[in-house]
C-alpha positions as a printed Julia matrix, in Angstrom:
486×3 Matrix{Float64}:
 -42.19  66.4     8.25
 -38.68  66.01    9.58
 -36.24  65.19    7.12
 -35.21  61.98    9.06
 -38.58  60.4     8.93
 -39.07  60.94    4.77
 -39.98  57.48    3.51
 -37.3   55.58    1.45
 -38.97  55.78   -1.71
 -38.35  59.2    -2.77
 -34.56  58.63   -2.54
 -35.13  55.37   -4.41
 -37.03  57.22   -7.24
 -34.38  60.2    -7.43
 -31.58  57.19   -7.45
 -33.75  55.76  -10.56
 -33.37  59.16  -12.28
 -29.94  59.59  -12.0
 -28.97  56.04  -13.06
 -31.48  55.54  -15.96
 -29.46  57.46  -18.31
 -26.26  55.61  -17.27
 -27.94  51.83  -17.59
 -29.24  52.54  -20.88
 -26.04  53.68  -22.52
 -24.47  50.43  -20.73
 -27.14  48.4   -22.44
 -26.85  49.58  -25.72
 -23.39  49.16  -25.33
 -23.69  45.64  -24.4
 -26.43  44.57  -26.91
 -23.89  46.27  -29.91
 -21.17  44.03  -28.93
 -23.01  41.07  -28.17
 -24.72  41.73  -32.03
 -20.69  41.91  -33.22
 -19.93  38.77  -31.79
 -23.1   37.13  -33.16
 -22.39  38.53  -36.47
 -18.78  37.38  -36.39
 -19.72  33.81  -35.22
 -22.08  33.58  -38.04
 -19.93  35.32  -40.5
 -22.97  36.2   -42.28
 -23.73  38.98  -44.77
 -26.35  41.38  -43.43
 -27.29  44.28  -45.74
 -26.06  47.44  -44.3
 -29.89  49.24  -44.88
 -31.22  46.95  -42.64
 -29.56  48.5   -39.66
 -31.31  51.94  -40.67
 -33.65  53.69  -38.3
 -37.39  52.77  -38.75
 -37.61  56.57  -38.6
 -35.38  57.38  -41.36
 -37.09  55.04  -43.67
 -40.51  56.55  -42.72
 -39.69  60.1   -43.39
 -37.82  58.98  -46.58
 -41.44  57.59  -47.96
 -43.18  60.46  -46.69
 -40.99  62.84  -48.78
 -41.48  60.4   -51.92
 -43.02  61.97  -54.96
 -45.04  59.05  -56.0
 -46.54  58.89  -52.74
 -47.43  62.42  -52.75
 -49.09  61.95  -55.8
 -51.03  58.94  -54.51
 -52.28  61.08  -51.6
 -53.44  63.48  -53.82
 -55.17  61.08  -55.64
 -57.15  59.75  -53.1
 -58.25  62.75  -51.36
 -59.62  64.15  -54.67
 -61.22  60.64  -55.28
 -62.8   60.34  -51.77
 -63.55  64.02  -50.91
 -60.86  63.74  -47.92
 -58.58  66.42  -46.33
 -54.98  65.9   -47.6
 -53.91  65.87  -43.47
 -56.24  62.66  -43.19
 -54.83  60.92  -46.06
 -51.26  61.68  -44.95
 -52.33  60.23  -41.33
 -53.64  56.95  -43.21
 -50.44  56.97  -45.27
 -48.38  57.04  -41.57
 -50.71  54.15  -40.54
 -49.62  52.13  -43.31
 -45.65  52.81  -42.86
 -46.18  52.05  -39.22
 -47.78  48.93  -39.85
 -45.27  47.73  -42.97
 -41.64  49.35  -41.93
 -39.9   46.96  -39.7
 -37.18  47.51  -37.11
 -34.48  45.18  -37.69
 -32.82  43.91  -34.73
 -29.24  41.97  -35.3
 -29.15  40.32  -31.72
 -32.67  39.19  -31.76
 -32.17  37.71  -35.46
 -28.61  36.1   -34.78
 -29.17  35.23  -31.02
 -32.51  34.94  -30.24
 -34.2   34.11  -33.59
 -31.49  31.59  -34.75
 -31.42  29.97  -31.45
 -35.29  29.63  -31.16
 -35.79  28.57  -35.11
 -32.67  25.67  -34.47
 -34.64  24.67  -31.33
 -37.84  24.24  -32.87
 -36.87  22.82  -35.93
 -34.6   20.47  -34.31
 -37.6   19.26  -32.0
 -39.84  18.78  -34.84
 -37.71  17.78  -37.96
 -34.02  16.52  -38.91
 -33.05  19.37  -41.28
 -31.01  19.26  -44.44
 -29.58  21.93  -46.33
 -28.0   21.51  -49.87
 -26.47  24.83  -51.99
 -26.04  23.38  -55.6
 -23.48  25.7   -56.53
 -21.95  27.3   -53.83
 -18.67  28.85  -56.07
 -21.97  30.69  -57.89
 -22.71  32.63  -54.75
 -19.0   33.66  -53.74
 -18.57  35.26  -57.2
 -21.49  37.44  -57.07
 -20.58  40.83  -56.97
 -20.35  42.42  -53.45
 -22.93  44.95  -54.36
 -25.26  42.47  -55.64
 -29.05  42.4   -54.89
 -30.44  39.08  -54.16
 -33.92  37.89  -54.44
 -34.67  34.56  -53.14
 -37.88  32.97  -54.67
 -39.4   29.7   -52.64
 -42.4   27.58  -52.66
 -44.77  27.77  -50.18
 -45.55  24.39  -48.28
 -46.03  25.07  -44.56
 -46.15  28.56  -41.96
 -42.73  27.06  -41.15
 -41.18  27.97  -44.34
 -40.4   31.14  -42.65
 -38.51  29.93  -40.22
 -36.56  27.02  -42.19
 -35.38  29.08  -45.0
 -34.19  31.58  -42.22
 -32.4   28.98  -40.53
 -30.89  27.41  -43.69
 -29.38  30.2   -44.91
 -28.51  32.41  -41.84
 -25.21  31.11  -42.27
 -25.25  33.56  -45.57
 -27.72  36.19  -45.03
 -30.14  37.69  -43.31
 -33.33  37.33  -45.31
 -36.5   39.85  -45.25
 -40.12  38.35  -45.95
 -43.2   40.07  -46.72
 -45.43  38.12  -44.07
 -49.56  38.37  -44.11
 -51.6   39.33  -41.92
 -51.86  36.05  -40.12
 -48.91  36.8   -37.89
 -49.99  40.16  -36.72
 -50.5   38.96  -33.31
 -48.88  39.39  -30.15
 -45.58  38.37  -29.83
 -45.23  37.32  -33.54
 -45.69  40.67  -35.0
 -42.76  42.19  -32.91
 -40.65  39.23  -33.66
 -41.07  38.95  -36.86
 -40.48  42.81  -37.26
 -37.58  42.57  -35.23
 -36.02  39.79  -37.48
 -36.42  42.77  -40.47
 -39.78  41.02  -41.82
 -42.6   43.43  -43.03
 -46.24  42.83  -42.99
 -48.58  43.3   -46.11
 -52.44  42.98  -46.42
 -53.39  40.29  -48.89
 -56.27  41.27  -50.95
 -56.43  44.8   -50.11
 -57.54  46.68  -53.24
 -56.97  50.07  -52.17
 -54.39  52.22  -54.81
 -53.04  54.47  -51.86
 -51.79  51.21  -49.77
 -50.26  49.63  -52.75
 -48.2   52.58  -53.71
 -46.87  53.09  -50.4
 -46.21  48.92  -50.25
 -44.52  49.42  -53.46
 -42.21  52.13  -52.77
 -41.14  50.56  -49.25
 -40.43  47.48  -51.14
 -38.56  49.26  -53.87
 -36.62  51.49  -51.25
 -34.92  48.55  -49.45
 -34.31  46.55  -52.84
 -32.44  49.93  -54.12
 -30.3   49.39  -51.02
 -29.54  45.94  -51.37
 -31.55  44.74  -48.69
 -31.66  40.68  -49.34
 -35.41  39.5   -49.56
 -37.44  36.16  -49.67
 -40.43  36.17  -51.79
 -43.33  33.49  -51.82
 -44.54  33.79  -55.65
 -47.85  31.32  -54.81
 -49.04  33.78  -52.43
 -50.25  31.26  -49.94
 -50.07  27.75  -48.73
 -50.64  24.8   -51.59
 -53.77  23.24  -50.3
 -53.37  20.27  -52.2
 -49.41  19.69  -52.28
 -48.87  20.99  -55.95
 -47.06  23.96  -57.01
 -49.69  27.2   -57.23
 -49.63  29.33  -59.74
 -47.41  32.42  -58.97
 -48.99  35.77  -58.22
 -46.5   38.54  -59.83
 -47.72  41.69  -57.35
 -44.5   41.79  -55.26
 -42.61  40.51  -57.89
 -43.12  43.16  -60.19
 -42.26  45.74  -57.35
 -39.35  44.49  -57.07
 -38.7   44.4   -60.84
 -39.4   47.64  -61.05
 -36.18  48.88  -59.33
 -34.31  47.56  -62.6
 -35.77  50.2   -64.17
 -33.37  52.49  -62.81
 -29.81  52.85  -64.31
 -27.31  50.7   -62.67
 -29.66  48.4   -61.02
 -30.42  45.39  -63.43
 -27.06  44.59  -63.63
 -27.02  44.27  -59.53
 -29.93  42.07  -59.29
 -30.22  38.34  -58.97
 -33.17  35.83  -58.28
 -32.24  32.36  -56.75
 -34.95  29.69  -56.5
 -35.17  27.64  -53.66
 -37.2   24.25  -53.06
 -38.78  23.28  -49.79
 -40.08  20.13  -48.51
 -41.12  18.38  -45.64
 -42.14  14.97  -44.37
 -44.97  16.55  -42.53
 -46.48  19.83  -43.18
 -47.85  20.62  -39.56
 -50.93  22.05  -41.54
 -51.88  19.47  -43.7
 -55.07  18.4   -42.58
 -56.48  21.7   -42.05
 -55.24  22.82  -45.27
 -57.47  19.8   -47.01
 -60.37  20.66  -45.15
 -60.34  23.98  -46.54
 -59.93  22.5   -49.69
 -62.83  20.51  -48.74
 -64.99  23.46  -47.97
 -64.26  25.19  -51.29
 -65.66  22.17  -53.23
 -68.85  22.97  -50.85
 -68.02  20.57  -47.78
 -69.07  21.34  -44.79
 -67.02  23.93  -42.69
 -65.96  23.32  -39.41
 -66.99  25.05  -36.49
 -64.51  27.16  -34.25
 -65.03  24.87  -31.22
 -63.85  21.9   -33.78
 -60.81  23.66  -34.97
 -59.92  24.35  -31.49
 -60.47  20.86  -30.3
 -58.12  19.59  -32.98
 -55.34  22.16  -31.67
 -55.84  21.23  -28.23
 -55.69  17.56  -29.2
 -52.68  18.3   -30.95
 -50.83  20.19  -28.48
 -52.07  17.65  -25.59
 -50.64  14.33  -27.12
 -47.51  16.02  -28.36
 -47.0   17.58  -24.88
 -47.77  13.67  -23.48
 -45.35  12.15  -26.19
 -42.66  14.51  -24.65
 -43.55  13.87  -20.67
 -43.32  10.26  -21.09
 -40.26  10.12  -23.31
 -42.38   8.86  -26.75
 -41.28  11.83  -28.74
 -40.47  11.08  -31.92
 -39.38  13.92  -34.81
 -41.81  14.5   -37.83
 -39.18  13.52  -40.19
 -36.83  15.46  -42.5
 -37.52  19.49  -43.42
 -35.13  19.91  -46.23
 -34.22  23.11  -48.47
 -32.34  23.12  -51.79
 -30.87  26.25  -53.11
 -30.63  26.79  -56.68
 -28.22  28.78  -58.76
 -28.49  32.49  -58.71
 -30.18  33.7   -62.12
 -29.11  37.28  -63.21
 -31.74  39.44  -64.14
 -30.08  41.42  -66.64
 -30.09  39.05  -69.4
 -33.67  38.62  -69.81
 -34.11  42.41  -69.46
 -31.48  42.54  -72.31
 -33.14  39.84  -74.61
 -36.94  41.7   -73.94
 -35.17  44.83  -75.62
 -33.66  43.52  -78.27
 -36.8   41.95  -79.45
 -37.87  45.62  -79.45
 -39.96  45.34  -76.08
 -38.26  47.02  -73.55
 -40.28  45.79  -70.56
 -40.68  49.48  -68.64
 -41.65  50.97  -72.1
 -44.66  48.66  -72.31
 -48.23  49.49  -71.74
 -49.21  48.12  -68.1
 -51.1   44.91  -69.3
 -48.13  44.01  -71.61
 -45.51  44.39  -68.91
 -47.57  42.01  -66.61
 -47.8   39.34  -69.02
 -44.09  39.16  -69.71
 -43.88  39.51  -65.6
 -45.88  36.2   -65.02
 -44.09  34.54  -68.03
 -40.92  35.05  -66.11
 -42.86  34.17  -62.74
 -43.83  30.92  -64.29
 -40.0   30.43  -65.33
 -39.14  30.64  -62.09
 -41.71  28.43  -60.51
 -40.61  25.85  -62.79
 -36.92  26.25  -61.6
 -38.29  26.04  -58.27
 -40.13  22.62  -58.81
 -37.17  20.97  -60.59
 -35.0   21.32  -57.09
 -38.21  20.62  -54.92
 -36.47  18.02  -52.22
 -37.59  14.81  -52.31
 -38.11  13.39  -48.97
 -38.74   9.59  -47.4
 -42.76  10.71  -47.04
 -43.58  12.13  -50.25
 -41.46   9.41  -51.78
 -43.31   6.6   -50.31
 -46.81   8.4   -50.89
 -45.73   8.28  -54.5
 -45.03   5.28  -54.72
 -48.42   4.05  -52.79
 -50.36   6.59  -55.56
 -49.53   4.63  -58.12
 -51.35   1.41  -57.02
 -55.27   1.1   -57.95
 -55.79  -1.0   -54.97
 -56.01  -0.04  -51.07
 -54.23  -3.15  -50.32
 -50.4   -2.81  -51.44
 -47.99  -6.14  -51.3
 -44.83  -5.42  -49.58
 -42.66  -6.83  -52.15
 -44.73  -4.63  -54.81
 -44.23  -1.47  -53.22
 -40.49  -1.89  -52.37
 -39.88  -2.62  -55.56
 -41.91   0.76  -56.78
 -40.33   2.95  -54.61
 -37.0    1.84  -55.88
 -37.96   2.17  -59.65
 -39.04   5.58  -58.71
 -35.99   7.02  -56.95
 -34.21   5.48  -59.75
 -36.04   7.78  -61.95
 -36.01  10.67  -59.85
 -32.52  10.24  -59.88
 -31.83   9.77  -63.5
 -33.97  13.29  -63.86
 -31.5   15.17  -61.8
 -33.99  15.46  -58.94
 -33.0   16.33  -55.35
 -33.34  13.01  -53.64
 -32.44  13.1   -50.09
 -29.95  10.62  -49.29
 -30.41   8.34  -52.51
 -27.96   6.1   -51.82
 -30.26   4.49  -48.99
 -32.03   0.87  -49.57
 -35.89   0.98  -50.54
 -36.62  -0.9   -47.66
 -34.8    1.9   -45.3
 -36.46   4.44  -46.9
 -39.82   3.13  -46.41
 -39.21   1.96  -42.73
 -38.5    5.85  -42.13
 -41.6    6.81  -43.9
 -43.75   4.47  -42.29
 -43.04   5.47  -39.01
 -44.35   8.66  -39.81
 -47.48   7.08  -41.69
 -48.42   4.44  -39.13
 -48.18   7.44  -36.08
 -51.03   9.53  -38.41
 -53.22   6.62  -39.43
 -52.42   6.52  -43.15
 -51.2    3.01  -43.51
 -51.68  -0.05  -41.63
 -49.45  -3.41  -41.84
 -51.35  -6.79  -42.27
 -48.92  -9.4   -42.77
 -46.91  -8.98  -45.62
 -49.59  -6.52  -47.1
 -50.03  -2.93  -46.31
 -53.45  -1.49  -46.22
 -53.97   2.42  -47.23
 -56.75   3.33  -44.07
 -59.71   5.36  -45.08
 -58.43   8.89  -43.85
 -55.41   8.17  -45.33
 -55.68   8.11  -48.89
 -56.28  12.1   -48.87
 -52.75  12.5   -47.02
 -51.37  10.32  -49.81
 -52.48  12.23  -52.92
 -51.49  15.46  -50.95
 -47.49  14.49  -50.3
 -47.7   12.86  -53.57
 -48.45  16.09  -55.48
 -45.47  17.74  -54.06
 -43.21  15.98  -56.29
 -45.58  14.07  -59.44
 -43.99  16.33  -61.88
 -40.57  15.09  -61.28
 -41.39  11.35  -61.42
 -41.31  11.32  -65.51
 -43.3    8.41  -66.94
 -45.02   8.07  -63.57
 -46.47  11.49  -63.32
 -49.94  10.47  -65.18
 -50.58   7.63  -62.9
 -49.64   9.88  -59.86
 -52.06  12.52  -61.65
 -55.01  10.1   -62.5
 -55.36   8.97  -59.01
 -55.6   11.84  -57.3
 -58.05  12.13  -54.63
 -58.24  15.88  -54.03
 -59.2   18.57  -56.28
 -56.6   21.09  -57.21
 -56.31  24.46  -55.66
 -54.05  25.91  -58.33
 -57.14  28.43  -59.15
 -58.48  28.83  -55.55
 -57.57  32.07  -54.02
 -54.95  32.18  -50.7
């Protein structure tokens, strides 16, 4: 074919081949500059090890002696070739190890979380003692420990703390779907298989968690292991915490480690009715069909978009974060050693018993700083009445009494200076929209489907209510989920 009659596509292909490296170099240069600008704008702390390549981390773990010993044990127990077991380890590492992207976290992730939270909630963040964080050594290893109310906790906590630090979370398999998996990994979170008992997998997970902890990566941990179905704080699970504490056995690390309790609460937990349904199923109730669940999600989406489109959209109240004071790990370990029982020299069952007591104390600390927003406060007040008919005057008086008890006890009441009538009005808009409460003259009626939601939200703060706690517990309309697996 004569040269002048050649089609244009070979020239285009050749041009792309020549220009591709240049475009790639320019793209990488632009993303690095954009990431530095974002980091400077937020003035946040980013652990340098977060920027380590996934390949380097994977190779470090493949060279780990503990993992090699676990591979040998697994091959011997199951009669497998070592090469096949190592391939399984590589599969686990591909699944676990994230690829943190600074630009994604601070430009896309922060903007997305801000938009999503702003659409659904008015957010508030309170750090109890900011000066305590300023005094932390630069080389400190910080672990944020949070209560687990909603799957939105990851977004709320990351948004609330984005100005201080980028947090890595352990995320369950529920998020291993496109595009959530890519997003979470680019934000530095790592995936774990819950209720997966294979020793080889847990050795790989443990060594990864300890590697990033040893290198100063700030982590977020939900010790309850799953969402609360009845609103109460659940008994903590200690597997991940034990992995993290294992770093303190190495010289020089215990003094660098700090645990920070964080309390989260909402005026509306997006999954509340689904969680209550799961609780009923565990008590022998009928399990809903997939079609019923799909229809419920569809109805929620259609009604939400309908309100948005017609200008009737109202936010779901408040989402609040309270960050407690950093708790140094060294004094606790030192006290154990002084009593003659160094933690890491104990047999495993005894060591785990000490870790469980430490986790229980952490949950008590978290419980003491759970924010009290308008809806939980009003639901707690409603829960103290025996009748489904509550006079307005008595209800407002009870709200004021409860608020005063909470403030006197040092609870984190959001806007405690508000009048009881204003607090109730804010909560009533949400409770009326959700068909929990209805007004008849000067009396409020708790509707049939409303009682379980009232119990759910009251349970979240009942432990803070002093002399009213027994009344709240006694009128709880829900079974407890504290011994129900996640």
